[in-house]
N, CA, C and O atoms as a DFTB+ gen file, in Angstrom:
300 C
 N C O
     1  1     -19.904      -4.627      12.912
     2  2     -19.502      -4.028      11.646
     3  2     -18.891      -5.122      10.775
     4  3     -17.943      -5.789      11.189
     5  1     -19.427      -5.304       9.580
     6  2     -18.899      -6.257       8.613
     7  2     -18.057      -5.511       7.596
     8  3     -18.359      -4.372       7.238
     9  1     -16.977      -6.174       7.123
    10  2     -16.120      -5.565       6.115
    11  2     -15.731      -6.629       5.107
    12  3     -15.361      -7.743       5.475
    13  1     -15.815      -6.276       3.827
    14  2     -15.488      -7.191       2.751
    15  2     -14.737      -6.429       1.668
    16  3     -14.968      -5.238       1.461
    17  1     -13.836      -7.124       0.978
    18  2     -13.134      -6.542      -0.162
    19  2     -13.574      -7.295      -1.404
    20  3     -13.642      -8.524      -1.402
    21  1     -13.878      -6.543      -2.481
    22  2     -14.303      -7.199      -3.714
    23  2     -13.840      -6.412      -4.927
    24  3     -13.521      -5.227      -4.828
    25  1     -13.806      -7.076      -6.065
    26  2     -13.474      -6.420      -7.327
    27  2     -14.637      -5.543      -7.767
    28  3     -15.801      -5.888      -7.558
    29  1     -14.315      -4.411      -8.375
    30  2     -15.373      -3.532      -8.861
    31  2     -16.107      -4.151     -10.050
    32  3     -17.215      -3.732     -10.382
    33  1     -15.488      -5.154     -10.695
    34  2     -16.150      -5.834     -11.819
    35  2     -17.408      -6.570     -11.363
    36  3     -18.316      -6.817     -12.157
    37  1     -17.450      -6.916     -10.074
    38  2     -18.606      -7.633      -9.542
    39  2     -19.763      -6.689      -9.203
    40  3     -20.874      -7.141      -8.925
    41  1     -19.505      -5.395      -9.225
    42  2     -20.552      -4.409      -8.928
    43  2     -21.384      -4.152     -10.180
    44  3     -20.931      -4.426     -11.291
    45  1     -22.589      -3.633     -10.011
    46  2     -23.375      -3.230     -11.177
    47  2     -22.595      -2.190     -11.993
    48  3     -21.811      -1.418     -11.443
    49  1     -22.817      -2.183     -13.285
    50  2     -22.068      -1.306     -14.195
    51  2     -22.144       0.163     -13.774
    52  3     -21.154       0.889     -13.870
    53  1     -23.298       0.592     -13.317
    54  2     -23.469       1.986     -12.883
    55  2     -22.470       2.340     -11.786
    56  3     -21.841       3.397     -11.851
    57  1     -22.311       1.482     -10.784
    58  2     -21.390       1.756      -9.686
    59  2     -19.933       1.597     -10.107
    60  3     -19.085       2.397      -9.711
    61  1     -19.635       0.583     -10.899
    62  2     -18.248       0.350     -11.293
    63  2     -17.698       1.500     -12.130
    64  3     -16.494       1.758     -12.097
    65  1     -18.557       2.199     -12.882
    66  2     -18.104       3.367     -13.660
    67  2     -17.738       4.537     -12.751
    68  3     -16.910       5.371     -13.120
    69  1     -18.343       4.607     -11.574
    70  2     -18.074       5.705     -10.639
    71  2     -16.781       5.508      -9.851
    72  3     -16.242       6.465      -9.295
    73  1     -16.285       4.284      -9.800
    74  2     -15.119       3.960      -8.976
    75  2     -13.923       3.718      -9.893
    76  3     -13.990       2.899     -10.809
    77  1     -12.830       4.436      -9.640
    78  2     -11.673       4.367     -10.537
    79  2     -10.670       3.273     -10.166
    80  3      -9.684       3.084     -10.878
    81  1     -10.897       2.559      -9.082
    82  2      -9.967       1.501      -8.680
    83  2     -10.530       0.133      -9.039
    84  3     -11.706      -0.004      -9.376
    85  1      -9.662      -0.883      -8.960
    86  2     -10.092      -2.236      -9.310
    87  2     -10.786      -2.956      -8.155
    88  3     -11.535      -3.909      -8.371
    89  1     -10.533      -2.495      -6.930
    90  2     -11.121      -3.163      -5.764
    91  2     -11.732      -2.135      -4.830
    92  3     -11.303      -0.982      -4.799
    93  1     -12.728      -2.551      -4.075
    94  2     -13.370      -1.694      -3.079
    95  2     -13.509      -2.451      -1.766
    96  3     -13.635      -3.675      -1.738
    97  1     -13.481      -1.691      -0.693
    98  2     -13.758      -2.238       0.636
    99  2     -15.201      -1.859       0.957
   100  3     -15.594      -0.699       0.836
   101  1     -15.969      -2.840       1.360
   102  2     -17.376      -2.609       1.677
   103  2     -17.550      -2.697       3.185
   104  3     -17.289      -3.737       3.790
   105  1     -17.993      -1.601       3.787
   106  2     -18.241      -1.532       5.224
   107  2     -19.737      -1.393       5.465
   108  3     -20.429      -0.678       4.741
   109  1     -20.222      -2.070       6.469
   110  2     -21.622      -1.930       6.870
   111  2     -21.646      -1.592       8.348
   112  3     -21.198      -2.373       9.187
   113  1     -22.179      -0.408       8.655
   114  2     -22.280       0.043      10.039
   115  2     -23.668       0.614      10.260
   116  3     -24.074       1.551       9.572
   117  1     -24.385       0.064      11.199
   118  2     -25.734       0.536      11.536
   119  2     -26.642       0.649      10.313
   120  3     -27.405       1.607      10.189
   121  1     -26.558      -0.324       9.419
   122  2     -27.419      -0.332       8.241
   123  2     -26.941       0.551       7.101
   124  3     -27.589       0.611       6.056
   125  1     -25.814       1.240       7.282
   126  2     -25.270       2.100       6.229
   127  2     -24.135       1.344       5.545
   128  3     -23.204       0.879       6.203
   129  1     -24.218       1.225       4.220
   130  2     -23.193       0.516       3.451
   131  2     -22.309       1.541       2.757
   132  3     -22.795       2.434       2.062
   133  1     -20.998       1.397       2.958
   134  2     -20.025       2.301       2.347
   135  2     -19.131       1.511       1.400
   136  3     -18.675       0.418       1.737
   137  1     -18.881       2.064       0.218
   138  2     -17.922       1.501      -0.723
   139  2     -16.690       2.397      -0.710
   140  3     -16.770       3.568      -1.080
   141  1     -15.566       1.860      -0.291
   142  2     -14.331       2.637      -0.177
   143  2     -13.331       2.093      -1.193
   144  3     -12.906       0.942      -1.085
   145  1     -12.946       2.913      -2.187
   146  2     -11.966       2.446      -3.172
   147  2     -10.635       2.111      -2.501
   148  3     -10.190       2.811      -1.592
   149  1     -10.009       1.025      -2.965
   150  2      -8.706       0.618      -2.437
   151  2      -7.661       0.967      -3.480
   152  3      -7.658       0.424      -4.585
   153  1      -6.777       1.878      -3.115
   154  2      -5.692       2.255      -4.022
   155  2      -4.524       1.317      -3.768
   156  3      -3.909       1.340      -2.702
   157  1      -4.233       0.501      -4.751
   158  2      -3.124      -0.433      -4.633
   159  2      -1.892       0.218      -5.222
   160  3      -1.811       0.461      -6.426
   161  1      -0.949       0.493      -4.366
   162  2       0.277       1.140      -4.784
   163  2       1.370       0.086      -4.912
   164  3       1.584      -0.708      -3.996
   165  1       2.046       0.078      -6.029
   166  2       3.117      -0.887      -6.239
   167  2       4.468      -0.348      -5.799
   168  3       5.500      -0.970      -6.051
   169  1       4.465       0.804      -5.145
   170  2       5.710       1.398      -4.671
   171  2       6.191       0.638      -3.445
   172  3       5.558       0.679      -2.390
   173  1       7.308      -0.052      -3.588
   174  2       7.804      -0.896      -2.499
   175  2       8.409      -0.090      -1.352
   176  3       8.730      -0.661      -0.310
   177  1       8.573       1.229      -1.519
   178  2       9.169       2.026      -0.448
   179  2       8.127       2.562       0.525
   180  3       8.484       3.146       1.548
   181  1       6.846       2.373       0.224
   182  2       5.803       2.855       1.123
   183  2       5.860       2.060       2.419
   184  3       5.893       0.829       2.407
   185  1       5.871       2.762       3.511
   186  2       5.882       2.100       4.810
   187  2       7.275       1.813       5.340
   188  3       7.418       1.328       6.463
   189  1       8.309       2.103       4.550
   190  2       9.662       1.868       5.048
   191  2      10.046       2.965       6.025
   192  3       9.625       4.114       5.899
   193  1      10.828       2.595       6.968
   194  2      11.245       3.544       7.997
   195  2      12.754       3.632       8.027
   196  3      13.448       2.820       7.415
   197  1      13.257       4.619       8.742
   198  2      14.695       4.738       8.933
   199  2      15.424       5.108       7.660
   200  3      15.010       6.008       6.930
   201  1      16.493       4.418       7.406
   202  2      17.379       4.717       6.293
   203  2      16.650       4.731       4.959
   204  3      16.880       5.625       4.144
   205  1      15.773       3.758       4.718
   206  2      15.109       3.661       3.430
   207  2      14.069       4.750       3.203
   208  3      13.800       5.101       2.054
   209  1      13.487       5.286       4.240
   210  2      12.457       6.302       4.041
   211  2      13.043       7.584       3.473
   212  3      12.356       8.329       2.773
   213  1      14.307       7.841       3.770
   214  2      14.943       9.063       3.272
   215  2      15.553       8.872       1.889
   216  3      15.713       9.842       1.149
   217  1      15.893       7.645       1.531
   218  2      16.562       7.375       0.271
   219  2      15.879       6.239      -0.480
   220  3      16.434       5.143      -0.561
   221  1      14.695       6.470      -1.027
   222  2      13.980       5.387      -1.694
   223  2      14.709       4.857      -2.934
   224  3      14.453       3.738      -3.377
   225  1      15.617       5.667      -3.490
   226  2      16.304       5.221      -4.695
   227  2      17.568       4.426      -4.377
   228  3      18.265       3.999      -5.298
   229  1      17.883       4.215      -3.098
   230  2      19.094       3.502      -2.714
   231  2      19.032       2.044      -3.145
   232  3      18.050       1.345      -2.892
   233  1      20.088       1.605      -3.792
   234  2      20.140       0.214      -4.240
   235  2      20.581      -0.691      -3.093
   236  3      21.067      -0.221      -2.064
   237  1      20.408      -1.972      -3.284
   238  2      20.820      -2.947      -2.277
   239  2      22.334      -2.885      -2.090
   240  3      22.827      -2.983      -0.967
   241  1      23.070      -2.724      -3.188
   242  2      24.531      -2.664      -3.105
   243  2      24.997      -1.494      -2.238
   244  3      25.889      -1.644      -1.403
   245  1      24.383      -0.332      -2.446
   246  2      24.766       0.834      -1.629
   247  2      24.404       0.622      -0.168
   248  3      25.154       1.008       0.728
   249  1      23.254       0.010       0.067
   250  2      22.851      -0.275       1.437
   251  2      23.866      -1.197       2.111
   252  3      24.276      -0.951       3.245
   253  1      24.271      -2.259       1.408
   254  2      25.254      -3.185       1.975
   255  2      26.597      -2.512       2.213
   256  3      27.259      -2.790       3.213
   257  1      27.008      -1.628       1.306
   258  2      28.250      -0.865       1.507
   259  2      28.182      -0.070       2.808
   260  3      29.136      -0.060       3.586
   261  1      27.071       0.585       3.037
   262  2      26.916       1.377       4.270
   263  2      26.935       0.493       5.510
   264  3      27.551       0.833       6.520
   265  1      26.254      -0.645       5.423
   266  2      26.237      -1.552       6.575
   267  2      27.629      -2.070       6.895
   268  3      28.000      -2.160       8.065
   269  1      28.411      -2.414       5.867
   270  2      29.777      -2.883       6.084
   271  2      30.639      -1.770       6.670
   272  3      31.462      -2.014       7.552
   273  1      30.447      -0.550       6.179
   274  2      31.209       0.599       6.715
   275  2      30.852       0.827       8.177
   276  3      31.727       1.120       8.992
   277  1      29.568       0.695       8.515
   278  2      29.138       0.852       9.911
   279  2      29.775      -0.201      10.802
   280  3      30.205       0.099      11.916
   281  1      29.835      -1.440      10.311
   282  2      30.442      -2.540      11.089
   283  2      31.924      -2.257      11.343
   284  3      32.430      -2.510      12.436
   285  1      32.619      -1.731      10.325
   286  2      34.052      -1.427      10.489
   287  2      34.260      -0.346      11.551
   288  3      35.237      -0.384      12.299
   289  1      33.340       0.612      11.612
   290  2      33.456       1.686      12.613
   291  2      33.219       1.160      14.009
   292  3      33.794       1.678      14.966
   293  1      32.379       0.134      14.153
   294  2      32.076      -0.412      15.465
   295  2      33.267      -1.173      16.055
   296  3      33.412      -1.248      17.275
   297  1      34.109      -1.730      15.201
   298  2      35.225      -2.563      15.670
   299  2      36.372      -1.731      16.128
   300  3      37.394      -2.269      16.555
């Protein structure tokens, strides 16, 4: 199975009009070619776990405050 990522601008105009993303993943399996749109999300909280997954709006300052408070409780 071969896989490639390319810009939709490199595709023929007919195909690029059908795809709403800027990039596509091209898979070839058993002679079948698939174009899979790649949604690029600029949300930096995607994939975060633990504390950040529940509070995506938490600032660095608040996070550091909590970490310092946790350290004080441990001592």
